[in-house]
Structure formats: C-alpha cells, structure tokens
RODO-2510 file (C-alpha; in nm, 4 decimals, decimal comma):
residues 126
     n   res          X          Y          Z
     1     m   -11,6462    -1,5971    14,0308
     2     s   -11,4053    -1,8732    14,1266
     3     e   -11,1064    -1,9750    13,9183
     4     l   -11,1123    -2,3364    13,8008
     5     y   -10,7690    -2,3149    13,6335
     6     s   -10,5052    -2,0426    13,6337
     7     e   -10,1537    -2,1081    13,5023
     8     h    -9,8592    -1,9510    13,3254
     9     p    -9,6760    -2,1423    13,0492
    10     v    -9,3990    -2,3668    13,1802
    11     m    -9,0316    -2,3461    13,0844
    12     f    -8,8515    -2,6789    13,1234
    13     k    -9,1374    -2,9135    13,0358
    14     n    -9,2294    -2,7133    12,7265
    15     n    -8,8758    -2,7141    12,5814
    16     p    -8,6395    -2,9435    12,7791
    17     i    -8,3652    -2,9474    12,5144
    18     g    -8,3646    -2,5670    12,4865
    19     f    -8,3546    -2,5417    12,8654
    20     i    -8,0518    -2,7731    12,8903
    21     i    -7,8685    -2,5891    12,6095
    22     t    -7,9380    -2,2600    12,7849
    23     l    -7,7918    -2,3975    13,1092
    24     l    -7,4816    -2,5056    12,9182
    25     l    -7,4452    -2,1493    12,7832
    26     i    -7,4235    -1,9949    13,1321
    27     p    -7,0398    -2,0125    13,1402
    28     v    -7,0269    -1,8349    12,7994
    29     f    -7,0283    -1,4712    12,9191
    30     g    -7,3459    -1,5374    13,1178
    31     l    -7,5395    -1,5701    12,7915
    32     g    -7,7422    -1,8598    12,9332
    33     l    -7,8552    -1,6484    13,2302
    34     l    -7,9705    -1,3715    12,9992
    35     i    -8,1648    -1,6196    12,7828
    36     l    -8,3211    -1,7802    13,0920
    37     l    -8,4231    -1,4405    13,2291
    38     v    -8,5903    -1,3329    12,9022
    39     w    -8,7581    -1,6745    12,8688
    40     h    -8,8845    -1,6602    13,2275
    41     l    -9,0241    -1,3088    13,1799
    42     q    -9,2007    -1,4151    12,8589
    43     n    -9,3635    -1,7071    13,0411
    44     k    -9,4692    -1,4946    13,3377
    45     a    -9,6138    -1,2369    13,0971
    46     s    -9,8750    -1,4882    12,9746
    47     k   -10,1530    -1,6354    13,1856
    48     l   -10,4573    -1,8466    13,1017
    49     t   -10,7473    -1,8485    13,3469
    50     v   -11,0656    -2,0548    13,3230
    51     k   -11,3466    -1,9285    13,5431
    52     e   -11,6998    -2,0610    13,5808
    53     n   -11,8371    -1,8715    13,2803
    54     e   -11,5388    -1,7231    13,0973
    55     i   -11,1864    -1,7828    12,9743
    56     l   -10,9243    -1,5086    13,0124
    57     f   -10,5868    -1,4948    12,8393
    58     e   -10,3456    -1,2164    12,9280
    59     k   -10,0179    -1,1426    12,7490
    60     g    -9,7524    -0,8802    12,8014
    61     l    -9,5425    -0,7184    13,0727
    62     l    -9,5370    -0,3476    12,9945
    63     s    -9,8310    -0,3376    12,7572
    64     k   -10,1116    -0,5866    12,8147
    65     e   -10,3277    -0,7745    12,5692
    66     r   -10,6297    -0,9400    12,7277
    67     s   -10,8738    -1,1740    12,5540
    68     e   -11,1991    -1,2773    12,7180
    69     v   -11,4248    -1,5481    12,5788
    70     n   -11,7563    -1,6542    12,7286
    71     i   -11,7557    -2,0327    12,7729
    72     s   -12,1040    -2,0602    12,6221
    73     s   -11,9734    -1,9131    12,2935
    74     v   -11,6832    -2,1619    12,2561
    75     r   -11,7365    -2,3750    11,9456
    76     t   -11,4133    -2,5770    11,9390
    77     t   -11,1216    -2,6375    12,1736
    78     k   -10,8059    -2,7895    12,0207
    79     v   -10,5117    -2,9322    12,2100
    80     k   -10,1816    -2,9673    12,0237
    81     q    -9,8991    -3,1739    12,1702
    82     s    -9,5766    -3,3051    12,0225
    83     f    -9,4348    -3,6373    12,1395
    84     f    -9,2180    -3,4645    12,4025
    85     n    -9,5080    -3,2398    12,5062
    86     r    -9,7175    -3,5499    12,5773
    87     i    -9,4371    -3,7043    12,7848
    88     f    -9,4059    -3,3880    12,9971
    89     g    -9,7806    -3,3134    13,0130
    90     v    -9,7758    -2,9743    12,8373
    91     g    -9,9137    -2,8418    12,5106
    92     a   -10,0852    -2,5668    12,3199
    93     i   -10,4548    -2,4981    12,3514
    94     e   -10,6557    -2,3157    12,0857
    95     i   -11,0043    -2,1844    12,1591
    96     y   -11,2389    -2,1047    11,8691
    97     t   -11,5759    -1,9298    11,8803
    98     a   -11,7210    -1,8271    11,5439
    99     g   -11,4464    -1,7852    11,2839
   100     d   -11,1747    -1,9967    11,1284
   101     s   -10,8996    -1,8495    11,3444
   102     a   -10,8579    -1,9112    11,7146
   103     e   -10,9570    -1,6344    11,9554
   104     i   -10,7101    -1,7651    12,2150
   105     v   -10,3851    -1,9535    12,1486
   106     a   -10,1890    -2,0432    12,4624
   107     t    -9,8685    -2,2435    12,4151
   108     g    -9,6666    -2,4309    12,6744
   109     m    -9,9598    -2,4764    12,9116
   110     p    -9,9416    -2,7489    13,1773
   111     d   -10,2125    -3,0170    13,1479
   112     p   -10,3914    -2,8788    12,8386
   113     n   -10,6412    -3,1670    12,8345
   114     k   -10,7603    -3,0584    13,1798
   115     i   -10,8374    -2,7139    13,0321
   116     r   -11,0352    -2,8725    12,7473
   117     e   -11,2303    -3,0919    12,9916
   118     l   -11,3064    -2,7940    13,2201
   119     i   -11,4434    -2,5981    12,9256
   120     k   -11,6546    -2,8941    12,8067
   121     a   -11,7918    -2,9499    13,1574
   122     r   -11,8860    -2,5815    13,1941
   123     q   -12,0559    -2,5845    12,8529
   124     n   -12,2662    -2,8821    12,9596
   125     g   -12,3688    -2,7068    13,2806
   126     g   -12,1253    -2,8964    13,5043
***
C-alpha cells in the first residue's frame, strides 16, 4: 500500500514567534537549546500518514499510541488554521468518523488542505 502523504508536525512554521524566542534564550544557560531539543523530539514523536485506504497517526517516543482510521469510514475532515498558520501553510487537521469527538487530531501539520483533499479523493474512488 503506497503512502500518499507522510509528515511530522513542523516547528518554525507552526510557531514562529516561539521559535525566535527560544533562539534568543540560547545564551541564557543554554535554556533555548533544551527547549528546542524537547520541542524537536515532540514533533518527531508524531507522524500522520495517509495511505490509499487508511489514515495512520502515531504519537510517542518511548510508549506509542497509534490510531488507524479506514478512509471509507471518515465522515468529516476539519482543517483549523490561524492567520499565521495560513501564511506559513500549516494547521491542525481533525478526522471524525461516527461520534462527536475527533478520532485523530494532528496539529502543526504542513499543508493540511492537501491532507483533506487526499482523503476526499480517496473517498470518491480517486
């Protein structure tokens, strides 16, 4: 099964002001480096993958949480973007199947509208 999309959340584009502040904190006892390292590990610990028939979301470094949703069971796909998120082309994507709460919530994803379009195209047999 081929991967149509597979990305980790992004750091700078998702929170440019926080990134700049963190860089400014590097001279303060290396605090900025510690924050950047933790932030980077958190981003690398999450991954959203859209395959031909399913969506996978993995979270965690030491312990893993993995959610799998069949594309045919997706009822709603929401994309949430702030003004700055839209400028930098990132956002949160929420995938709903049956209930009122999202089965998958992935924040800081690059090109979230592409994910939504891929899911729609796969639902329509594309």
